[in-house]
N, C-alpha and C positions, 0 to 999 in steps of 0.2 A: 783322726782327720788327716787326709792326705794333703801335703803341700801342693799349691797350684802348679808348681813345677814338678810334674810327675817324673819319677826316676825309672828309667828303662834299663833292664839287664837283658843281654842277648847271649845265649849259650853258644859258645864256640866261635870259630871264625871261618866257617864253611862259605860256599859261594853265595847262598842267599843271605846268610848271616852278615856277610861282608857288605852286601847291597843295603841291608838294613842299617848297618853302621854308617855307611855313606849318607843314607837318607837322614839319619839322626843328626849327623854333623851339619848337613846342609840346612836343616830346619832348627838348628841350635837346641836340640833336645838334650836333657841331662841323661847321658847313657854310659854304659860300660859293657865290655865283653867279659864273660865268665869263662876262664880258661883253666887248663890243668895246672898252669903256673901263672903268676901275675907279672911276667916279664913285659917290659914296655915294648909295644909293637907299633908298626905303621902298616897301613894297607894301601896298595896302589890299585885304584879302580879305573878301568877303562869302560866308559859308557858306550852304548850302542852306536852313537854318532861319532865315536873316536876321541871324544874329550877325555882327558886323563886327570884324575883328582887324587890327591894323597889324603888319606884319612888317618887322624891321630886319635884313636879311641883310648879312653881310660880302660884299665882292666883290673880284675881281681881274681884270686884263686877261687875256683868253683866250690872248693871245700870250705872256704872261709870268705864268703861273698860280702862285699860292701853293701850298704843299704840300697834297697830298690822297692818299687811299688808294683811293677809289671815285670815278669820274666818271660821271654820269648824263646821257644825251642825250635829254631830253624835247622833241625838236624834229622838224621835218619830215624824212621819210626822205631826201629829196634834199639836206638840209643836213648830214647826218652826216659825209660825207667831207671837206667843207670845214672843219667844226669840228675834226675830227681833224688836219687839216693845220695849222690854227692852233695846236693843242695839241702839235704834234710835238716841240717843244723840252722839253715837260714830261712827256710820257708815258714811263714806264719799264715794263719787263716785269712788275713787281710790281703795277702798278695794275689794278684791276678796272674794265672798261668795261661799262656798263649801257645797252643799246639799248632805248629806250622810244618807239615811234612806230607809226603806222598802216602797214599793208602789210608786204611781205616783200622780201628781196633784199639788204638791207644786211649781213646776217650774213656772207655770202660775201665781200663787199667788205672788211669790217673784219678778218676772219680772214686775208685775203691780206696786208693791211698790217701787222697785229699778230699774227703766228702764235704768239707766246709769251705773250701776255697772257691772264689770265682774262677771259672774256666772259660776260655774262648777257644773255639776251633776255627782254623783258618786254612784256606787253600789259595795258592797264587799261581798265575801262569807266567810270571817272570822267569827268564832263563839266564843262567850264568854258569861259568866254570872257572876253575883256578888252574892256570898253567903252572904256577909255582905257589909256595906256601903263603906268600904275601901279595900276590898279584891276582886280581879278579877281573874277568872280562864279561861284560853284560852281553848276552846273545839274543835276548828277546824282551821287549817291553810287554808288560802284562797288566792284569787286573787282579785284585785280591778280594776274596769273599770271606766274610767273617760272621760269626754268630755266637751268642752266649750259650754255653752248655749248662753252666750254673752261674746265675747272674750276680753281679756285684751289688751289695746292699747300699754302699755309700759311694758317691762321686762317680756313678756309672757313666754319666755324660762326659765328664772329664777324662775318664779312662778310655772310653770309646774314641773320643777325639784324638787322643795321643796315639792309640793303636792304629787309627785310620791313616796317620801320617807316615807309617813305617814303609809301606809299599803301595803308594797310591797309584791309580784311583781305587778306593775301597768301597765295597757295598756290604751293608749289614743285612742279615737275614733273620727273620723270626725263627725259621727252622733251617739251620745250617746243614742238616743231614742230607737234604736233597742236593745241594751244591757239592757236598763231599762224594755222594754216590755218582753224580755226573762226572766228576773228575776221576773217580775210581774206574768207571767204565772206560774212559779214554786211556788211562794208564794200563788197564788190564789187557788192552790190545797192543798199544804202541811199545810199551816197555819190554815185555817178554819177546815179542816177535822181532824187534830190532836187535835184541841181545842174542837170541838164538841164531839169527841169520847174519849177524855182524854187518848191519846196514844202517844207513841214516834213516831218519823218520820218513823222508820223502820217497824212499824206494819202496815203501809199503803201498804205493798206488799201483804197483805192478799187478796185472790181472790175476796172477797166480795166488795172490793173497786175499782176493775178494771174498771167496766162499768162506775161508777161515775167519776173516774179520766178521762176517755176518753171523757165523756160528757162535763166536765168542760173545758178540753183542746180544744175540738171542738168549744165551744162558744168563748173562748179567741182567737183562731186562726182566726175565722171569723172577729172579731173586728180588730185584728192586720192586717189582709190582707186588710181590708177596709180603714185603716188609712195609708196604704202605706208600710207595712212590711209583704210581702207575706209569709205565712207558712201554715202548716196543723196540724191537731190534733195528728197524729202519731209522727211527729217531736217533738212537744211540750211534748208529753207523754214520749218519750225516755229521754228528758232532765229532766223531773220530776223524773222518775225512777232512773236515775243516781244520782240525789241529795238525794233521799230517801235512796239509798244504802250507799252513802258516809257519810250521817249524821244519820245512823240508830239508834244510841243510844241517839241522842239528842232530846230534847223537843223544839218545834218551839217557836218563840217569842210570837205568839198569844196564844199558849197553856199556856205559862207562865203568860201572861197578864190575861187570864180568870181565871187561877188557883189562882192568887194572887189579883184578883178583881180589876184589873187596866183596864183603857180604852184600847181597841185594835186599830190597824191600819186598820180595815176592810173597813173604808170609802175610804182609799187610795189604797186598793188592789182590792177586788171584787167590792167594791163601784165604783172604777174608771172604771172597765170593764162595769158595769151597766150604768154609766154616758155616756160613749162613745157609748155603744150599743143603748142607747136612742137617742143620737144625730144622729146616723147612721141608725136608724130604724131596728136594729138587735136584735131579742129577745135573752135574756140570762137568761132563767128561773132558771137554776141550780145555777148560780152565785147569783141570787136574793134570792133563798132559803137559801143558805149558809149565805148570808148577814143578812137575817132576823133571822136566828138561833143564830148567834153570837151576834146580837143586844139584843136578848132575854137573852142570857147568861150574858151579861154585866149588866143586871138589877138585877140579882140574888145576 
């Protein structure tokens, strides 16, 4: 039986993880950060309206985590398995795992490792970046979409209520896969194109990108339709253009990864489209080209 005060653990202190820590503190949730060491830290969060708040999270070593009921993974898709490996001594079948990252493909990996755990998949349109290790700047207010991949047997309402508070407003879906695919379609366009061309999101409105955006959306829509989520390139393109306008001054996460010589999430974005396209015998040459270009940039 879970205590009515649900204990939340957040992996790392990345930009989105830091926003979750801020949210937990504001709402007086019982939370901790899971870090590579358990040094006492403070986080300085600057909200989009300029308000500055200092967050004082509890922390514990990810290899020897203090007790929790929910563990949130607001990290890069390629970091999830490594984090779960570090947590392997602490994770029990009762613990709810919340996957919150760009791209797709980790659900299958996590379900294979933890077939008996409740799992929630989530995607958020919040924006944030960290100018320093302990400073976080919110760059975009967003919405969070959530759904059970493997449902909690006990206290599901209490668990849902707690998770809903992390990055509100939150919407729960019977089938989260559709929301994940819609976000993937947007990321498959904006992330690689801004990284390859070294531009802000807003610069993608330039007419020279129109045909390319349409082609990428066409390939993704064919794959989405074939896996059971019927759509078309025009619908996806409109979604992409709305996000480009709403985040015009922002740099995409992949742009930042390439700029600062970090590994990108291309394997879980365009790479996932390629993987599904191969399984379904659907050619996705433009996604393959973007994938190859990002891989080349990662080596520089």
